[in-house]
C-alpha positions in Angstrom: 4.4 4.0 27.5 5.6 0.8 26.7 3.6 -1.9 25.1 4.8 -5.1 23.9 2.4 -6.7 21.8 -1.1 -4.8 23.6 -3.0 -2.4 22.8 -3.8 1.3 23.5 -7.5 2.7 22.9 -8.4 6.3 23.1 -11.9 7.3 23.4 -11.1 10.7 21.7 -11.3 9.0 18.1 -10.0 5.4 18.2 -6.0 4.9 18.3 -4.5 1.4 18.9 -0.7 1.5 19.3 1.2 -2.0 19.1 4.8 -2.5 19.3 6.5 -5.7 19.0 9.8 -6.7 21.2 12.1 -4.4 23.0 11.2 -1.0 21.6 8.4 1.3 22.5 5.6 2.0 19.9 6.3 5.7 20.4 10.0 5.6 19.5 11.2 4.0 16.1 14.3 1.4 15.9 16.6 2.8 13.2 16.1 0.3 9.9 18.8 -1.8 9.5 20.2 -1.9 5.9 18.4 -4.1 3.4 20.6 -7.1 1.8 23.5 -6.3 -0.1 23.9 -7.0 -3.8 26.1 -9.9 -4.7 29.9 -8.5 -5.6 30.8 -7.3 -9.1 26.7 -6.7 -9.7 25.6 -4.1 -11.7 24.3 -1.1 -10.6 21.3 -0.1 -11.9 18.5 3.2 -10.9 16.6 1.8 -7.9 20.1 0.6 -6.3 19.5 4.4 -4.5 15.8 2.9 -2.9 16.9 1.6 0.5 13.2 2.6 1.6 9.4 2.3 0.7 6.5 4.0 1.5 3.2 2.0 0.6 0.0 4.5 0.9 -3.1 2.4 0.2 -5.9 5.2 -0.2 -9.3 3.1 0.7 -12.0 3.8 -2.1 -10.0 5.8 -4.3 -12.1 6.0 -7.9 -9.3 7.1 -9.8 -11.6 9.4 -12.1 -12.1 11.5 -9.3 -8.7 12.5 -9.5 -9.3 13.5 -13.2 -12.6 15.2 -12.2 -10.9 17.4 -9.5 -8.0 18.3 -11.9 -4.6 19.7 -10.9 -6.0 22.6 -9.2 -7.8 21.0 -6.5 -5.6 17.6 -6.2 -2.0 18.7 -7.0 -0.4 16.2 -4.8 -2.4 13.2 -6.8 -1.2 15.1 -9.8 2.7 15.7 -8.5 2.8 11.9 -8.5 1.9 11.4 -11.9 4.0 14.1 -13.2 7.0 13.2 -11.4 6.3 9.5 -10.8 5.6 6.8 -13.0 1.6 6.0 -12.9 -1.5 4.4 -14.4 -4.9 5.2 -13.5 -6.5 2.1 -15.0 -5.0 -0.4 -12.8 -6.8 -3.8 -11.3 -8.0 -4.7 -8.0 -8.1 -8.4 -7.1 -10.9 -9.7 -9.8 -12.4 -12.1 -7.0 -13.5 -8.8 -4.7 -13.4 -5.4 -4.8 -13.4 -5.0 -1.0 -10.8 -3.9 1.9 -9.5 -7.0 3.2 -9.1 -9.4 0.8 -7.5 -6.6 -1.7 -5.3 -5.4 0.8 -3.9 -9.0 1.8 -3.3 -9.5 -2.0 -1.5 -6.0 -1.5 0.7 -7.4 1.4 1.4 -11.3 0.5 1.2 -10.6 -3.4 -1.5 -13.4 -4.1 -4.9 -13.6 -5.1 -8.0 -14.1 -3.0 -8.9 -17.4 -4.2 -7.2 -20.2 -1.7 -8.6 -23.4 -4.0 -5.8 -21.0 -6.7 -2.8 -20.4 -4.2 -4.8 -17.3 -3.1 -4.6 -15.8 0.3 -7.9 -16.9 1.7 -9.3 -13.8 3.1 -12.6 -13.1 1.7 -14.3 -12.0 4.7 -14.3 -8.0 5.4 -14.3 -7.7 9.1 -11.9 -8.9 11.7 -13.3 -12.2 12.8 -10.4 -12.9 15.3 -8.4 -15.5 13.1 -5.7 -15.0 10.9 -4.5 -15.2 7.1 -2.7 -18.3 7.7 -6.1 -19.8 9.4 -7.8 -18.6 6.2 -5.9 -20.0 4.0 -5.0 -23.3 5.4 -1.5 -22.7 5.7 1.3 -20.3 6.3 1.1 -17.3 4.4 4.3 -15.0 3.9 4.0 -11.4 3.4 6.3 -8.5 2.5 6.8 -8.0 6.1 8.2 -11.2 6.6 10.6 -10.6 3.8 11.6 -6.7 4.8 12.1 -8.4 8.4 13.7 -11.6 7.3 16.5 -9.7 5.5 17.3 -7.0 8.8 15.0 -4.6 8.2 12.2 -2.7 10.2 9.0 -2.6 9.4 5.6 -0.6 9.9 1.8 -0.5 9.6 -0.6 2.6 10.3 -3.8 1.8 9.4 -7.1 4.3 10.3 -9.4 0.6 10.5 -9.6 -1.5 13.6 -10.2 -4.3 11.6 -6.6 -4.4 10.4 -5.8 -6.2 13.5 -6.2 -9.1 11.0 -2.4 -8.3 10.0 -1.1 -7.8 13.4 -2.3 -10.8 14.6 -0.8 -12.7 11.4 2.5 -11.3 11.0 3.5 -10.3 14.6 6.7 -11.2 14.9 7.4 -9.1 11.7 5.2 -5.8 12.3 7.5 -3.5 14.0 5.5 -1.2 14.6 1.0 -1.3 14.6 -1.0 1.7 14.7 -4.5 2.3 14.3 -5.9 5.5 14.3 -9.1 6.1 12.8 -8.1 10.3 12.4 -6.5 9.9 9.1 -4.8 13.7 9.9 -3.8 12.3 13.2 -2.3 9.1 11.7 -0.5 10.9 9.2 1.0 13.1 11.8 2.2 10.1 13.6 4.1 8.5 9.8 5.4 12.2 9.1 7.2 12.0 12.7 8.6 8.6 12.4 9.2 9.4 9.0 11.2 12.2 10.4 12.8 10.7 13.4 13.7 7.4 12.3 12.5 5.6 9.3 11.9 2.4 8.3 12.7 0.1 5.6 9.2 -0.4 4.8 6.3 1.1 6.4 2.6 0.9 5.1 -0.1 3.4 5.8 -3.6 2.8 4.6 -5.7 6.2 4.5 -9.6 5.6 5.2 -11.3 9.1 4.3 -12.8 8.6 0.9 -14.6 5.1 1.7 -15.9 6.4 4.7 -17.6 9.4 2.7 -18.1 7.4 -0.4 -20.3 4.8 1.8 -22.5 7.5 3.7 -22.8 10.0 1.2 -22.2 8.3 -2.1 -18.7 7.8 -4.1 -17.7 10.3 -6.4 -20.9 12.8 -5.0 -19.5 16.0 -3.7 -18.8 14.9 -0.2 -16.9 12.4 -1.5 -14.9 14.4 -4.1 -14.3 16.6 -0.6 -12.7 13.5 0.7 -10.4 12.7 -1.7 -9.1 16.8 -2.0 -8.7 16.3 2.0 -6.7 12.9 1.7 -4.5 14.8 -1.1 -3.6 16.9 1.3 -2.8 14.5 3.8 -0.6 13.4 0.8 1.0 16.8 0.2 2.3 16.4 3.9 4.0 13.1 3.4 5.7 14.2 0.3 6.5 17.2 2.0 8.3 15.5 4.7 9.9 13.1 2.3 11.1 16.0 0.1 12.7 18.1 2.4 15.2 15.6 4.5 17.8 14.7 2.1 18.3 11.2 3.6 14.5 10.7 2.5 14.5 12.2 -0.7 17.1 10.7 -2.3 16.4 6.8 -1.0 12.9 6.5 -0.7 10.1 5.3 -2.8 6.6 5.6 -2.3 3.5 3.5 -4.1 0.3 4.5 -4.1 -2.8 2.3 -5.1 -6.5 1.4 -3.9 -8.2 -1.6 -2.4 -11.3 -0.6 -4.9 -13.0 2.1 -5.9 -16.9 2.7 -6.1 -19.8 4.5 -7.5 -23.0 5.5 -6.0 -23.0 4.0 -1.7 -21.3 0.4 -2.4 -17.9 -1.0 -4.1 -19.2 -4.7 -3.9 -19.7 -6.0 -7.1 -17.0 -6.9 -8.6 -18.1 -6.4 -12.3 -18.2 -2.7 -12.1 -15.4 -0.8 -13.8 -16.1 2.1 -11.2 -15.5 -0.7 -8.1 -12.5 -3.0 -10.2 -10.2 0.4 -11.7 -7.5 1.4 -9.1 -4.7 4.0 -9.6 -0.7 2.6 -9.2 1.7 5.0 -8.9 5.2 5.1 -7.9 7.5 8.2 -7.3 10.9 8.7 -5.9 14.6 8.4 -7.0 15.7 7.2 -10.6 11.7 6.5 -11.2 10.4 7.7 -14.5 8.8 11.0 -14.5 5.8 11.2 -16.2 5.6 7.8 -17.4 2.7 5.3 -17.9 3.3 2.3 -16.3 2.2 -0.1 -18.9 4.6 1.4 -21.7 7.4 1.0 -19.4 6.1 -2.4 -18.6 5.8 -4.7 -21.7 5.1 -7.8 -19.7 1.3 -6.1 -18.5 -1.5 -5.2 -21.0 -3.3 -2.3 -20.5 -7.1 -3.6 -20.0 -9.4 -0.9 -21.5 -12.2 -1.2 -19.5 -12.1 -5.3 -19.6 -12.2 -6.8 -15.6 -10.0 -9.7 -16.4 -8.9 -12.9 -15.8 -5.5 -14.2 -14.3 -5.1 -15.9 -17.5 -2.3 -14.4 -20.2 -0.8 -11.2 -19.7 -2.2 -9.4 -16.9 -3.0 -5.4 -16.0 -1.2 -4.0 -13.4 -3.1 -4.9 -9.9 -3.0 -3.5 -6.6 -1.8 -7.0 -5.1 1.6 -6.3 -7.6 2.7 -3.6 -4.7 4.4 -6.8 -2.5 6.6 -7.9 -5.1 7.6 -4.3 -6.3 8.6 -3.5 -2.6 11.0 -6.5 -2.2 12.4 -5.8 -5.9 13.3 -2.3 -5.3 14.8 -3.2 -2.4 16.8 -6.2 -3.6 15.1 -9.1 -2.0 13.8 -11.9 -2.7 9.9 -12.2 -3.9 7.4 -12.9 -1.3 7.3 -16.9 -0.7 4.6 -18.1 -2.1 3.2 -15.2 -4.5 2.2 -14.9 -8.0 1.3 -11.6 -8.7 4.6 -9.8 -10.2 6.7 -12.7 -9.0 8.4 -12.4 -12.3 9.0 -9.0 -11.5 7.8 -7.6 -14.6 6.8 -4.1 -13.1 9.4 -1.8 -14.4 9.2 2.1 -12.6 13.3 3.5 -13.6 14.5 5.4 -16.1 
């Protein structure tokens, strides 16, 4: 079925697929090359990277990775062993909720619109756009990648991410919603094998779902993190099994918030505002702490931190890390990682 900015909903585990333009949502177009370096520019470790897969694990408390250990979360630990990582990154300061923090990841902005933020303070799909929330047009990483000839995709396990398709419909080439996390990952790996995009954003929801119903950091939650680790393993195996992917694909993983008990809404609780940030791929400094690689940043210890002074690594740094490694301009209007101070390469 050819879908052009239309939706398909299945009753067997909600599925929605949206394609933009002439291509079917089920037939990915070959990603165009990203912008070239200026003639004579020196090569750097990230020059091999021409595509990025970003993964947000909804509600991933980084303490769960430590509690479960390498034997029960081998793929998270593989990222820690082979990539540049911190388990002490931060959410946006203002809120520790899903839509506000994912909007920061995609725009490189804080939340508060009065201070240059994106204005998404709500956590349900109200039918509006990010532009309306901010009071003006807000650019995203999708806009930058697409605007420089790249192809983009957003895969999500929550229907409220329709906010982003509605906002950036012209620059998200494929938008897929599937509440079944395993089936969602199958869609991603199929596209990686067939025709990978320049930028793919994947949102997984299992830890958050179980956290709300059974308690974050409880036994059921830890089982959900283990299941998510297996899903991550499928993506890593797909990338590693193909030389064209293995040599040119960067993977970035973070979370929108952590959690403890049955809620993550209190933005003043460490268990809610502390998140992981992991980078894995060609040229990345294996086994290194991101704070040691990035002197412009300061490890916050257990502090919540404000936006003034040297900053902690935040999940919102993702947008301009993507533009940086793809040799593209920063996201217009962004301020998180706008100086490209987050270093991940050897």
